[in-house]
C-alpha positions as a Python dict, from the first residue, in 0.01 Angstrom:
ca = {
    (1, 'X'): (0, 0, 0),
    (2, 'X'): (99, -384, 125),
    (3, 'X'): (260, -552, -165),
    (4, 'X'): (297, -866, 9),
    (5, 'X'): (22, -1134, -63),
    (6, 'X'): (83, -1298, 264),
    (7, 'X'): (-80, -1047, 444),
    (8, 'X'): (-306, -929, 213),
    (9, 'X'): (-495, -1296, 248),
    (10, 'X'): (-675, -1210, 638),
    (11, 'X'): (-834, -896, 469),
    (12, 'X'): (-910, -1057, 109),
    (13, 'X'): (-1090, -1330, 270),
    (14, 'X'): (-1313, -1134, 483),
    (15, 'X'): (-1370, -924, 137),
    (16, 'X'): (-1510, -1279, -4),
    (17, 'X'): (-1640, -1381, 319),
    (18, 'X'): (-1854, -1041, 351),
    (19, 'X'): (-1956, -1036, -1),
    (20, 'X'): (-2121, -1360, -38),
    (21, 'X'): (-2297, -1332, 299),
    (22, 'X'): (-2416, -968, 229),
    (23, 'X'): (-2541, -841, 537),
    (24, 'X'): (-2602, -551, 660),
    (25, 'X'): (-2248, -427, 887),
    (26, 'X'): (-2189, -181, 1119),
    (27, 'X'): (-1797, 26, 1009),
    (28, 'X'): (-1603, 25, 1352),
    (29, 'X'): (-1731, 233, 1653),
    (30, 'X'): (-1429, 488, 1576),
    (31, 'X'): (-1689, 629, 1363),
    (32, 'X'): (-1830, 815, 1631),
    (33, 'X'): (-1515, 1087, 1625),
    (34, 'X'): (-1591, 1041, 1231),
    (35, 'X'): (-1970, 1195, 1262),
    (36, 'X'): (-1873, 1405, 1575),
    (37, 'X'): (-1616, 1643, 1342),
    (38, 'X'): (-1903, 1627, 1103),
    (39, 'X'): (-2193, 1757, 1346),
    (40, 'X'): (-1897, 2026, 1452),
    (41, 'X'): (-1803, 2124, 1126),
    (42, 'X'): (-2222, 2151, 1049),
    (43, 'X'): (-2199, 2382, 1303),
    (44, 'X'): (-1952, 2571, 1209),
    (45, 'X'): (-2069, 2619, 906),
    (46, 'X'): (-2410, 2800, 1014),
    (47, 'X'): (-2224, 2997, 1218),
    (48, 'X'): (-2328, 3297, 1023),
    (49, 'X'): (-2675, 3203, 1191),
    (50, 'X'): (-2574, 3165, 1527),
    (51, 'X'): (-2416, 3555, 1551),
    (52, 'X'): (-2775, 3731, 1591),
    (53, 'X'): (-2842, 3489, 1924),
    (54, 'X'): (-2536, 3524, 2035),
    (55, 'X'): (-2490, 3890, 2054),
    (56, 'X'): (-2849, 3877, 2209),
    (57, 'X'): (-2721, 3638, 2493),
    (58, 'X'): (-2342, 3853, 2541),
    (59, 'X'): (-2479, 4051, 2799),
    (60, 'X'): (-2616, 3744, 2965),
    (61, 'X'): (-2301, 3564, 2939),
    (62, 'X'): (-2104, 3842, 3027),
    (63, 'X'): (-2252, 3921, 3340),
    (64, 'X'): (-2340, 3545, 3444),
    (65, 'X'): (-2034, 3282, 3298),
    (66, 'X'): (-2164, 2991, 3429),
    (67, 'X'): (-2441, 3002, 3147),
    (68, 'X'): (-2135, 2959, 2843),
    (69, 'X'): (-2017, 2720, 3072),
    (70, 'X'): (-2370, 2536, 3038),
    (71, 'X'): (-2426, 2615, 2706),
    (72, 'X'): (-2065, 2512, 2611),
    (73, 'X'): (-2201, 2186, 2787),
    (74, 'X'): (-2554, 2131, 2557),
    (75, 'X'): (-2312, 2217, 2229),
    (76, 'X'): (-2079, 1940, 2367),
    (77, 'X'): (-2396, 1636, 2462),
    (78, 'X'): (-2571, 1751, 2114),
    (79, 'X'): (-2249, 1678, 1894),
    (80, 'X'): (-2200, 1344, 2113),
    (81, 'X'): (-2513, 1231, 2118),
    (82, 'X'): (-2563, 1298, 1730),
    (83, 'X'): (-2263, 1115, 1629),
    (84, 'X'): (-2336, 801, 1813),
    (85, 'X'): (-2725, 806, 1644),
    (86, 'X'): (-2555, 874, 1315),
    (87, 'X'): (-2335, 551, 1376),
    (88, 'X'): (-2564, 333, 1476),
    (89, 'X'): (-2822, 464, 1192),
    (90, 'X'): (-2514, 400, 959),
    (91, 'X'): (-2501, 58, 798),
    (92, 'X'): (-2358, -68, 452),
    (93, 'X'): (-2358, -438, 258),
    (94, 'X'): (-2145, -596, 20),
    (95, 'X'): (-2259, -798, -254),
    (96, 'X'): (-2109, -918, -649),
    (97, 'X'): (-2152, -593, -815),
    (98, 'X'): (-2309, -337, -564),
    (99, 'X'): (-2258, -130, -274),
    (100, 'X'): (-2518, -64, -20),
    (101, 'X'): (-2530, 185, 222),
    (102, 'X'): (-2829, 306, 468),
    (103, 'X'): (-2794, 633, 696),
    (104, 'X'): (-2986, 890, 861),
    (105, 'X'): (-3091, 903, 1185),
    (106, 'X'): (-3491, 1151, 1117),
    (107, 'X'): (-3416, 1191, 750),
    (108, 'X'): (-3328, 825, 568),
    (109, 'X'): (-3116, 787, 301),
    (110, 'X'): (-3044, 493, 141),
    (111, 'X'): (-2828, 426, -159),
    (112, 'X'): (-2725, 148, -377),
    (113, 'X'): (-2410, 210, -635),
    (114, 'X'): (-2296, -85, -876),
    (115, 'X'): (-2003, -78, -909),
    (116, 'X'): (-1923, -39, -1270),
    (117, 'X'): (-2108, 321, -1273),
    (118, 'X'): (-1762, 391, -977),
    (119, 'X'): (-1539, 546, -1152),
    (120, 'X'): (-1315, 701, -859),
    (121, 'X'): (-1179, 585, -547),
    (122, 'X'): (-1059, 762, -290),
    (123, 'X'): (-914, 688, 82),
    (124, 'X'): (-884, 925, 302),
    (125, 'X'): (-717, 907, 660),
    (126, 'X'): (-821, 1168, 925),
    (127, 'X'): (-560, 1233, 1211),
    (128, 'X'): (-741, 1080, 1440),
    (129, 'X'): (-816, 722, 1277),
    (130, 'X'): (-402, 714, 1250),
    (131, 'X'): (-329, 502, 1508),
    (132, 'X'): (-582, 201, 1477),
    (133, 'X'): (-491, 265, 1044),
    (134, 'X'): (-871, 313, 964),
    (135, 'X'): (-994, 490, 656),
    (136, 'X'): (-1204, 625, 471),
    (137, 'X'): (-1325, 442, 189),
    (138, 'X'): (-1488, 716, -129),
    (139, 'X'): (-1671, 623, -421),
    (140, 'X'): (-1772, 846, -713),
    (141, 'X'): (-1957, 851, -1020),
    (142, 'X'): (-1897, 1008, -1375),
    (143, 'X'): (-2049, 1341, -1349),
    (144, 'X'): (-2082, 1371, -969),
    (145, 'X'): (-1936, 1647, -837),
    (146, 'X'): (-2009, 1497, -464),
    (147, 'X'): (-1898, 1197, -345),
    (148, 'X'): (-2129, 928, -440),
    (149, 'X'): (-2086, 666, -135),
    (150, 'X'): (-1840, 681, 174),
    (151, 'X'): (-1827, 411, 377),
    (152, 'X'): (-1627, 586, 680),
    (153, 'X'): (-1471, 354, 946),
    (154, 'X'): (-1308, 74, 763),
    (155, 'X'): (-957, -110, 899),
    (156, 'X'): (-716, -16, 592),
    (157, 'X'): (-633, -389, 454),
    (158, 'X'): (-997, -394, 391),
    (159, 'X'): (-1019, -127, 227),
    (160, 'X'): (-743, -136, 8),
    (161, 'X'): (-924, -525, -26),
    (162, 'X'): (-1229, -367, -190),
    (163, 'X'): (-1104, -118, -407),
    (164, 'X'): (-903, -359, -560),
    (165, 'X'): (-1232, -593, -612),
    (166, 'X'): (-1375, -311, -712),
    (167, 'X'): (-1107, -194, -1001),
    (168, 'X'): (-1082, -579, -1074),
    (169, 'X'): (-1453, -557, -1166),
    (170, 'X'): (-1483, -300, -1365),
    (171, 'X'): (-1200, -365, -1616),
    (172, 'X'): (-1308, -716, -1649),
    (173, 'X'): (-1650, -830, -1874),
    (174, 'X'): (-1872, -1075, -1833),
    (175, 'X'): (-1798, -1287, -2141),
    (176, 'X'): (-1386, -1240, -2060),
    (177, 'X'): (-1150, -1511, -2205),
    (178, 'X'): (-1054, -1694, -1895),
    (179, 'X'): (-743, -1505, -1851),
    (180, 'X'): (-882, -1222, -1769),
    (181, 'X'): (-1189, -1321, -1554),
    (182, 'X'): (-1178, -1178, -1180),
    (183, 'X'): (-940, -1428, -990),
    (184, 'X'): (-663, -1413, -1293),
    (185, 'X'): (-687, -1018, -1254),
    (186, 'X'): (-713, -1043, -890),
    (187, 'X'): (-400, -1249, -932),
    (188, 'X'): (-247, -1051, -1154),
    (189, 'X'): (-302, -713, -968),
    (190, 'X'): (-172, -789, -650),
    (191, 'X'): (122, -924, -747),
    (192, 'X'): (226, -586, -1018),
    (193, 'X'): (416, -355, -753),
    (194, 'X'): (325, 27, -804),
    (195, 'X'): (532, 233, -1008),
    (196, 'X'): (715, 536, -853),
    (197, 'X'): (678, 857, -1025),
    (198, 'X'): (768, 1161, -862),
    (199, 'X'): (785, 1207, -464),
    (200, 'X'): (766, 1578, -262),
    (201, 'X'): (991, 1744, -69),
    (202, 'X'): (964, 1978, 205),
    (203, 'X'): (1131, 2216, 53),
    (204, 'X'): (953, 2155, -282),
    (205, 'X'): (673, 2237, -74),
    (206, 'X'): (803, 2501, 42),
    (207, 'X'): (896, 2676, -281),
    (208, 'X'): (497, 2644, -318),
    (209, 'X'): (407, 2776, -106),
    (210, 'X'): (620, 3094, -220),
    (211, 'X'): (474, 3069, -552),
    (212, 'X'): (131, 2948, -520),
    (213, 'X'): (20, 3204, -261),
    (214, 'X'): (-332, 3102, -137),
    (215, 'X'): (-392, 3365, 192),
    (216, 'X'): (-539, 3621, -63),
    (217, 'X'): (-870, 3294, 70),
    (218, 'X'): (-910, 3288, 380),
    (219, 'X'): (-854, 3690, 357),
    (220, 'X'): (-1142, 3681, 159),
    (221, 'X'): (-1323, 3470, 480),
    (222, 'X'): (-1218, 3715, 712),
    (223, 'X'): (-1311, 4025, 526),
    (224, 'X'): (-1652, 4073, 770),
    (225, 'X'): (-1439, 4048, 1125),
    (226, 'X'): (-1145, 4324, 899),
    (227, 'X'): (-1215, 4596, 1161),
    (228, 'X'): (-1284, 4374, 1451),
    (229, 'X'): (-917, 4261, 1330),
    (230, 'X'): (-762, 4607, 1328),
    (231, 'X'): (-894, 4726, 1651),
    (232, 'X'): (-775, 4420, 1850),
    (233, 'X'): (-409, 4455, 1635),
    (234, 'X'): (-422, 4819, 1692),
    (235, 'X'): (-472, 4738, 2079),
    (236, 'X'): (-184, 4475, 2141),
    (237, 'X'): (54, 4692, 1945),
    (238, 'X'): (-15, 4968, 2157),
    (239, 'X'): (84, 4754, 2413),
    (240, 'X'): (375, 4633, 2288),
    (241, 'X'): (465, 5048, 2212),
    (242, 'X'): (431, 5086, 1889),
    (243, 'X'): (171, 5307, 1787),
    (244, 'X'): (43, 5277, 1418),
    (245, 'X'): (-98, 5594, 1398),
    (246, 'X'): (128, 5828, 1525),
    (247, 'X'): (431, 5652, 1273),
    (248, 'X'): (218, 5751, 957),
    (249, 'X'): (152, 6117, 1079),
    (250, 'X'): (261, 6376, 861),
    (251, 'X'): (240, 6615, 1133),
    (252, 'X'): (477, 6334, 1341),
    (253, 'X'): (692, 6234, 1077),
    (254, 'X'): (902, 6352, 744),
    (255, 'X'): (743, 6188, 451),
    (256, 'X'): (1066, 6018, 378),
    (257, 'X'): (1024, 5860, 743),
    (258, 'X'): (633, 5801, 634),
    (259, 'X'): (784, 5567, 359),
    (260, 'X'): (999, 5343, 519),
    (261, 'X'): (727, 5259, 826),
    (262, 'X'): (530, 5150, 464),
    (263, 'X'): (814, 4951, 318),
    (264, 'X'): (928, 4766, 621),
    (265, 'X'): (503, 4709, 714),
    (266, 'X'): (441, 4569, 363),
    (267, 'X'): (775, 4349, 375),
    (268, 'X'): (603, 4281, 716),
    (269, 'X'): (271, 4182, 604),
    (270, 'X'): (389, 4000, 286),
    (271, 'X'): (612, 3761, 468),
    (272, 'X'): (340, 3686, 714),
    (273, 'X'): (81, 3605, 384),
    (274, 'X'): (382, 3342, 224),
    (275, 'X'): (416, 3179, 608),
    (276, 'X'): (79, 3165, 577),
    (277, 'X'): (63, 3043, 253),
    (278, 'X'): (338, 2798, 292),
    (279, 'X'): (164, 2627, 571),
    (280, 'X'): (-146, 2605, 392),
    (281, 'X'): (78, 2343, 88),
    (282, 'X'): (274, 2181, 379),
    (283, 'X'): (-103, 2109, 492),
    (284, 'X'): (-209, 2008, 177),
    (285, 'X'): (62, 1811, 10),
    (286, 'X'): (302, 1703, 318),
    (287, 'X'): (425, 1297, 181),
    (288, 'X'): (284, 1385, -154),
    (289, 'X'): (334, 1042, -410),
    (290, 'X'): (210, 996, -694),
    (291, 'X'): (252, 604, -843),
    (292, 'X'): (140, 391, -1123),
    (293, 'X'): (-5, 58, -1089),
    (294, 'X'): (-165, -84, -1445),
    (295, 'X'): (-374, 218, -1601),
    (296, 'X'): (-373, 344, -1262),
    (297, 'X'): (-257, 624, -1123),
    (298, 'X'): (-256, 667, -755),
    (299, 'X'): (-154, 1026, -535),
    (300, 'X'): (-108, 1009, -171),
    (301, 'X'): (-37, 1347, 54),
    (302, 'X'): (-208, 1541, 397),
    (303, 'X'): (-27, 1677, 691),
    (304, 'X'): (-330, 1641, 930),
    (305, 'X'): (-562, 1388, 673),
    (306, 'X'): (-396, 1149, 475),
    (307, 'X'): (-577, 1139, 134),
    (308, 'X'): (-509, 926, -130),
    (309, 'X'): (-672, 967, -444),
    (310, 'X'): (-704, 650, -761),
    (311, 'X'): (-724, 765, -1132),
    (312, 'X'): (-793, 565, -1424),
    (313, 'X'): (-558, 626, -1726),
    (314, 'X'): (-920, 644, -1906),
    (315, 'X'): (-1064, 915, -1749),
    (316, 'X'): (-746, 1154, -1794),
    (317, 'X'): (-864, 1419, -2021),
    (318, 'X'): (-598, 1670, -2059),
    (319, 'X'): (-244, 1717, -1903),
    (320, 'X'): (-200, 2081, -1774),
    (321, 'X'): (185, 2260, -1716),
    (322, 'X'): (109, 2590, -1543),
    (323, 'X'): (335, 2888, -1432),
    (324, 'X'): (310, 3186, -1291),
    (325, 'X'): (571, 3454, -1371),
    (326, 'X'): (706, 3367, -986),
    (327, 'X'): (741, 2969, -1085),
    (328, 'X'): (938, 3124, -1430),
    (329, 'X'): (1198, 3301, -1158),
    (330, 'X'): (1174, 2983, -906),
    (331, 'X'): (1216, 2695, -1261),
    (332, 'X'): (873, 2550, -1126),
    (333, 'X'): (640, 2400, -1302),
    (334, 'X'): (291, 2330, -1171),
    (335, 'X'): (121, 2009, -1351),
    (336, 'X'): (-215, 1873, -1324),
    (337, 'X'): (-379, 1536, -1465),
    (338, 'X'): (-702, 1700, -1537),
    (339, 'X'): (-1011, 1461, -1537),
    (340, 'X'): (-1362, 1390, -1518),
    (341, 'X'): (-1577, 1635, -1261),
    (342, 'X'): (-1446, 1926, -1371),
    (343, 'X'): (-1633, 2118, -1107),
    (344, 'X'): (-1386, 1973, -842),
    (345, 'X'): (-1079, 2100, -1029),
    (346, 'X'): (-1016, 2393, -742),
    (347, 'X'): (-1036, 2109, -402),
    (348, 'X'): (-671, 2032, -392),
    (349, 'X'): (-761, 1689, -219),
    (350, 'X'): (-964, 1535, -557),
    (351, 'X'): (-740, 1632, -776),
    (352, 'X'): (-417, 1451, -952),
    (353, 'X'): (-159, 1710, -948),
    (354, 'X'): (126, 1732, -879),
    (355, 'X'): (283, 2054, -706),
    (356, 'X'): (629, 2246, -788),
    (357, 'X'): (820, 2001, -1003),
    (358, 'X'): (1138, 2147, -1270),
    (359, 'X'): (1075, 2152, -1611),
    (360, 'X'): (1212, 1826, -1669),
    (361, 'X'): (1064, 1650, -1437),
    (362, 'X'): (702, 1761, -1619),
    (363, 'X'): (811, 1668, -1843),
    (364, 'X'): (875, 1334, -1792),
    (365, 'X'): (538, 1339, -1665),
    (366, 'X'): (399, 1380, -1928),
    (367, 'X'): (593, 1181, -2139),
    (368, 'X'): (470, 868, -1882),
    (369, 'X'): (83, 999, -1991),
    (370, 'X'): (150, 1089, -2359),
    (371, 'X'): (443, 881, -2502),
    (372, 'X'): (456, 1071, -2822),
    (373, 'X'): (345, 1435, -2727),
    (374, 'X'): (596, 1658, -2913),
    (375, 'X'): (500, 1941, -2675),
    (376, 'X'): (869, 2056, -2609),
    (377, 'X'): (1030, 2097, -3017),
    (378, 'X'): (645, 2184, -3144),
    (379, 'X'): (589, 2527, -3281),
    (380, 'X'): (297, 2672, -3207),
    (381, 'X'): (110, 2945, -3418),
    (382, 'X'): (8, 3262, -3246),
    (383, 'X'): (-392, 3395, -3232),
    (384, 'X'): (-457, 3721, -3496),
    (385, 'X'): (-323, 4100, -3411),
    (386, 'X'): (-685, 4168, -3452),
    (387, 'X'): (-788, 3972, -3028),
    (388, 'X'): (-608, 4305, -2926),
    (389, 'X'): (-774, 4554, -3131),
    (390, 'X'): (-1100, 4364, -3003),
    (391, 'X'): (-1042, 4467, -2638),
    (392, 'X'): (-890, 4729, -2642),
    (393, 'X'): (-1137, 4930, -2850),
    (394, 'X'): (-1473, 4731, -2706),
    (395, 'X'): (-1350, 4741, -2355),
    (396, 'X'): (-1067, 4948, -2233),
    (397, 'X'): (-1154, 5238, -2429),
    (398, 'X'): (-1484, 5351, -2427),
    (399, 'X'): (-1358, 5270, -2004),
    (400, 'X'): (-1079, 5482, -2015),
    (401, 'X'): (-1208, 5724, -2158),
    (402, 'X'): (-1579, 5771, -2043),
    (403, 'X'): (-1378, 5716, -1712),
    (404, 'X'): (-1127, 5980, -1691),
    (405, 'X'): (-1343, 6246, -1873),
    (406, 'X'): (-1594, 6189, -1603),
    (407, 'X'): (-1350, 6287, -1372),
    (408, 'X'): (-1205, 6548, -1543),
    (409, 'X'): (-1537, 6722, -1550),
    (410, 'X'): (-1613, 6698, -1234),
    (411, 'X'): (-1308, 6840, -1119),
    (412, 'X'): (-1120, 6581, -988),
    (413, 'X'): (-762, 6615, -1214),
    (414, 'X'): (-575, 6421, -1019),
    (415, 'X'): (-783, 6081, -976),
    (416, 'X'): (-823, 6167, -1326),
    (417, 'X'): (-428, 6168, -1422),
    (418, 'X'): (-417, 5857, -1174),
    (419, 'X'): (-693, 5629, -1343),
    (420, 'X'): (-491, 5623, -1667),
    (421, 'X'): (-226, 5366, -1386),
    (422, 'X'): (-467, 5110, -1437),
    (423, 'X'): (-541, 5194, -1767),
    (424, 'X'): (-222, 5088, -1832),
    (425, 'X'): (-198, 4791, -1684),
    (426, 'X'): (-526, 4639, -1854),
    (427, 'X'): (-384, 4732, -2125),
    (428, 'X'): (-45, 4556, -2098),
    (429, 'X'): (-246, 4248, -1923),
    (430, 'X'): (-458, 4194, -2288),
    (431, 'X'): (-120, 4278, -2492),
    (432, 'X'): (67, 3994, -2270),
    (433, 'X'): (-265, 3762, -2305),
    (434, 'X'): (-260, 3742, -2695),
    (435, 'X'): (197, 3698, -2708),
    (436, 'X'): (83, 3399, -2448),
    (437, 'X'): (-218, 3239, -2686),
    (438, 'X'): (-96, 2943, -2952),
    (439, 'X'): (-202, 2648, -3058),
    (440, 'X'): (-38, 2299, -3248),
    (441, 'X'): (-155, 2043, -3313),
    (442, 'X'): (-20, 1661, -3437),
    (443, 'X'): (-197, 1428, -3573),
    (444, 'X'): (-304, 1206, -3243),
    (445, 'X'): (-280, 1489, -3030),
    (446, 'X'): (-378, 1898, -2978),
    (447, 'X'): (-195, 2207, -2762),
    (448, 'X'): (-246, 2487, -2647),
    (449, 'X'): (-36, 2784, -2454),
    (450, 'X'): (-217, 3061, -2305),
    (451, 'X'): (-96, 3278, -1992),
    (452, 'X'): (-41, 3660, -1856),
    (453, 'X'): (287, 3710, -1745),
    (454, 'X'): (355, 3334, -1672),
    (455, 'X'): (214, 3084, -1934),
    (456, 'X'): (6, 2778, -1935),
    (457, 'X'): (58, 2503, -2165),
    (458, 'X'): (-241, 2231, -2217),
    (459, 'X'): (-173, 1860, -2405),
    (460, 'X'): (-488, 1617, -2456),
    (461, 'X'): (-550, 1320, -2733),
    (462, 'X'): (-822, 1448, -3042),
    (463, 'X'): (-1003, 1132, -2931),
    (464, 'X'): (-1070, 1321, -2634),
    (465, 'X'): (-1326, 1544, -2789),
    (466, 'X'): (-1657, 1558, -2686),
    (467, 'X'): (-1762, 1835, -2973),
    (468, 'X'): (-1607, 2155, -3134),
    (469, 'X'): (-1751, 2474, -3184),
    (470, 'X'): (-1687, 2712, -3452),
    (471, 'X'): (-1740, 3038, -3455),
    (472, 'X'): (-1667, 3306, -3679),
    (473, 'X'): (-1870, 3678, -3695),
    (474, 'X'): (-1905, 3872, -4022),
    (475, 'X'): (-1565, 4028, -3934),
    (476, 'X'): (-1347, 3751, -3866),
    (477, 'X'): (-1474, 3623, -4143),
    (478, 'X'): (-1321, 3918, -4417),
    (479, 'X'): (-1043, 3857, -4224),
    (480, 'X'): (-1016, 3503, -4308),
    (481, 'X'): (-1016, 3420, -3934),
    (482, 'X'): (-1230, 3240, -3608),
    (483, 'X'): (-1294, 3102, -3302),
    (484, 'X'): (-1243, 2754, -3199),
    (485, 'X'): (-1399, 2588, -2882),
    (486, 'X'): (-1275, 2253, -2829),
    (487, 'X'): (-1508, 2076, -2506),
    (488, 'X'): (-1409, 1779, -2275),
    (489, 'X'): (-1544, 1549, -2058),
    (490, 'X'): (-1346, 1826, -1810),
    (491, 'X'): (-1447, 2137, -1918),
    (492, 'X'): (-1377, 2324, -2218),
    (493, 'X'): (-1056, 2499, -2359),
    (494, 'X'): (-1096, 2799, -2663),
    (495, 'X'): (-844, 2899, -2916),
    (496, 'X'): (-1001, 3320, -3018),
    (497, 'X'): (-840, 3500, -3321),
    (498, 'X'): (-678, 3168, -3517),
    (499, 'X'): (-665, 3111, -3946),
    (500, 'X'): (-983, 3006, -3982),
    (501, 'X'): (-795, 2716, -4259),
    (502, 'X'): (-613, 2614, -3940),
    (503, 'X'): (-947, 2549, -3711),
    (504, 'X'): (-1156, 2444, -3988),
    (505, 'X'): (-832, 2149, -3971),
    (506, 'X'): (-888, 2130, -3583),
    (507, 'X'): (-1267, 2112, -3637),
    (508, 'X'): (-1234, 1769, -3982),
    (509, 'X'): (-949, 1623, -3775),
    (510, 'X'): (-1192, 1673, -3416),
    (511, 'X'): (-1472, 1544, -3521),
    (512, 'X'): (-1250, 1262, -3754),
    (513, 'X'): (-1128, 1119, -3396),
    (514, 'X'): (-1479, 1186, -3232),
    (515, 'X'): (-1617, 926, -3488),
    (516, 'X'): (-1387, 633, -3566),
    (517, 'X'): (-1196, 603, -3222),
    (518, 'X'): (-1262, 316, -2954),
    (519, 'X'): (-1093, 379, -2725),
    (520, 'X'): (-1239, 472, -2399),
    (521, 'X'): (-1323, 888, -2289),
    (522, 'X'): (-1408, 762, -1905),
}
């Protein structure tokens, strides 16, 4: 963001003129590219439904290649026509306190979004916008799963001015004193520089790709094509002189050699998966920076599409520090500032997340959000061992006894013995889950620890609680235990099989903070 006031004067004057005129405007013609990509994505999303007609036409296309050229030309013409029409019918209007958008070719849409409803402001810059420095401005409201409004092709200086204009209006009440009125707030915010909190290098992103493998998402999407892919891979390997079926044929190779082949093939596949995961990490987080300006966190990242996500500090619900077993080996932590709109937690481009920081960096970022937190030195209380017995008796033991017994009765002794392996692993997971669970609190914050072989920490301010659910069965009451569910605007966290006295203390203090605190929760 340009912090020089003189260059910012032109877009600021342009914004003031646009707001004062309150006329309908079109975005830049470069938006046609954006709409063309959107239409193309729509067709890709409908690919499953297009498979049957494609199969019917496949033989005709093989016999007549000109038909394929005609179909592709028709599809290209359709995409261009749709993109031009979408651009033509897309208009926006800015007034003193709202943004209005008209869009749609066949189905007309009209959106009127007051600035005081806007909670998230995000700038997005696709690769094809970068030469001309245009951006998409996305405006989200509290509780929205999808963006409420998107202005698809604004010049970056104009979009930055509009973004700051909305932030200033949101922070200023109509009856505020003179020193906090919008014109004064705009001058202060324009002169205040951004504070760099963290940035990630390419090496950090490689580590993140290694320790946070997302390739399973791609494998799940490719599941319907496994047979075809396997056939293609085998054909390619045969042409290269590698006969996989012969390599793993016990009649041609010894079991020792087959074992070596299996280990080598497994390592090669893991290497490929890791490389894909690293590529995904670089695409998502390249050029990552986290800044703070006034009470807003600003995250910028992305290789092909540059994303800028701004989150007001009052929207912060909890801070999560997550480490799986590989993160622990590499000495890294994935830190997330969880906000309202918990439905978007799997959309990486929407999150204020800091990937693969060191524990010291994570502590510094947590201290910036919650200066008086005691996460590092506080002692966690463990949950009761009845947690283990509950899951073993209710789930593990019936599944183990019934499953193994059925296999044995069906004369599948080998499978019955082999079934013990996943049962032992399942039991280990239950024990590790109990071992990791812990909870603590001080006057201002609650702390929760959980995980399996890795460990996750959650820290949140008590005044963010929306409700506290106290659960206690008859057996738990006799043992002096309870379960507590803490509900916030971004989701819920649960503490099972905790001491009843601790559960009631969290319940009472949470309700007290909920009733007495005047701090903003969003």
